[in-house]
PyMOL CGO cylinders between C-alpha atoms (Angstrom):
from pymol import cmd
from pymol.cgo import CYLINDER

trace = [
    CYLINDER, -20.20, 209.27, -65.92, -22.36, 211.00, -68.51, 0.3, 1, 1, 1, 1, 1, 1,
    CYLINDER, -22.36, 211.00, -68.51, -21.18, 214.45, -67.37, 0.3, 1, 1, 1, 1, 1, 1,
    CYLINDER, -21.18, 214.45, -67.37, -17.52, 213.64, -68.08, 0.3, 1, 1, 1, 1, 1, 1,
    CYLINDER, -17.52, 213.64, -68.08, -17.81, 214.77, -71.69, 0.3, 1, 1, 1, 1, 1, 1,
    CYLINDER, -17.81, 214.77, -71.69, -15.35, 212.02, -72.58, 0.3, 1, 1, 1, 1, 1, 1,
    CYLINDER, -15.35, 212.02, -72.58, -15.32, 211.65, -76.34, 0.3, 1, 1, 1, 1, 1, 1,
    CYLINDER, -15.32, 211.65, -76.34, -15.16, 208.44, -78.33, 0.3, 1, 1, 1, 1, 1, 1,
    CYLINDER, -15.16, 208.44, -78.33, -11.84, 206.72, -77.72, 0.3, 1, 1, 1, 1, 1, 1,
    CYLINDER, -11.84, 206.72, -77.72, -11.22, 208.51, -74.42, 0.3, 1, 1, 1, 1, 1, 1,
    CYLINDER, -11.22, 208.51, -74.42, -9.85, 206.43, -71.57, 0.3, 1, 1, 1, 1, 1, 1,
    CYLINDER, -9.85, 206.43, -71.57, -11.70, 206.57, -68.26, 0.3, 1, 1, 1, 1, 1, 1,
    CYLINDER, -11.70, 206.57, -68.26, -10.60, 204.88, -65.05, 0.3, 1, 1, 1, 1, 1, 1,
    CYLINDER, -10.60, 204.88, -65.05, -13.49, 203.57, -62.95, 0.3, 1, 1, 1, 1, 1, 1,
    CYLINDER, -13.49, 203.57, -62.95, -12.87, 202.20, -59.47, 0.3, 1, 1, 1, 1, 1, 1,
    CYLINDER, -12.87, 202.20, -59.47, -15.60, 200.19, -57.79, 0.3, 1, 1, 1, 1, 1, 1,
    CYLINDER, -15.60, 200.19, -57.79, -15.45, 198.85, -54.24, 0.3, 1, 1, 1, 1, 1, 1,
    CYLINDER, -15.45, 198.85, -54.24, -17.94, 196.94, -52.19, 0.3, 1, 1, 1, 1, 1, 1,
    CYLINDER, -17.94, 196.94, -52.19, -19.71, 193.63, -51.91, 0.3, 1, 1, 1, 1, 1, 1,
    CYLINDER, -19.71, 193.63, -51.91, -21.52, 194.10, -55.23, 0.3, 1, 1, 1, 1, 1, 1,
    CYLINDER, -21.52, 194.10, -55.23, -18.53, 195.46, -57.17, 0.3, 1, 1, 1, 1, 1, 1,
    CYLINDER, -18.53, 195.46, -57.17, -18.58, 192.74, -59.84, 0.3, 1, 1, 1, 1, 1, 1,
    CYLINDER, -18.58, 192.74, -59.84, -22.29, 193.28, -60.51, 0.3, 1, 1, 1, 1, 1, 1,
    CYLINDER, -22.29, 193.28, -60.51, -21.81, 197.06, -60.59, 0.3, 1, 1, 1, 1, 1, 1,
    CYLINDER, -21.81, 197.06, -60.59, -18.89, 196.78, -63.03, 0.3, 1, 1, 1, 1, 1, 1,
    CYLINDER, -18.89, 196.78, -63.03, -20.90, 194.47, -65.29, 0.3, 1, 1, 1, 1, 1, 1,
    CYLINDER, -20.90, 194.47, -65.29, -23.76, 197.00, -65.31, 0.3, 1, 1, 1, 1, 1, 1,
    CYLINDER, -23.76, 197.00, -65.31, -21.43, 199.90, -66.15, 0.3, 1, 1, 1, 1, 1, 1,
    CYLINDER, -21.43, 199.90, -66.15, -19.76, 197.93, -68.96, 0.3, 1, 1, 1, 1, 1, 1,
    CYLINDER, -19.76, 197.93, -68.96, -23.19, 197.03, -70.36, 0.3, 1, 1, 1, 1, 1, 1,
    CYLINDER, -23.19, 197.03, -70.36, -24.24, 200.71, -70.34, 0.3, 1, 1, 1, 1, 1, 1,
    CYLINDER, -24.24, 200.71, -70.34, -21.06, 201.79, -72.11, 0.3, 1, 1, 1, 1, 1, 1,
    CYLINDER, -21.06, 201.79, -72.11, -21.30, 198.97, -74.66, 0.3, 1, 1, 1, 1, 1, 1,
    CYLINDER, -21.30, 198.97, -74.66, -24.89, 200.07, -75.38, 0.3, 1, 1, 1, 1, 1, 1,
    CYLINDER, -24.89, 200.07, -75.38, -23.84, 203.75, -75.76, 0.3, 1, 1, 1, 1, 1, 1,
    CYLINDER, -23.84, 203.75, -75.76, -26.03, 204.54, -72.72, 0.3, 1, 1, 1, 1, 1, 1,
    CYLINDER, -26.03, 204.54, -72.72, -29.09, 203.52, -74.73, 0.3, 1, 1, 1, 1, 1, 1,
    CYLINDER, -29.09, 203.52, -74.73, -28.49, 206.24, -77.33, 0.3, 1, 1, 1, 1, 1, 1,
    CYLINDER, -28.49, 206.24, -77.33, -27.55, 203.94, -80.23, 0.3, 1, 1, 1, 1, 1, 1,
    CYLINDER, -27.55, 203.94, -80.23, -24.43, 204.32, -82.34, 0.3, 1, 1, 1, 1, 1, 1,
]
cmd.load_cgo(trace, "trace")
């Protein structure tokens, strides 16, 4: 995801499949919301 070079406001479609898909999606959303730990 970090190599996409998607700028602020870009739309990215993420598809997740598998038995842990809800947990994986929650983790990805948390990373994005936290700016991947890089602050604002």
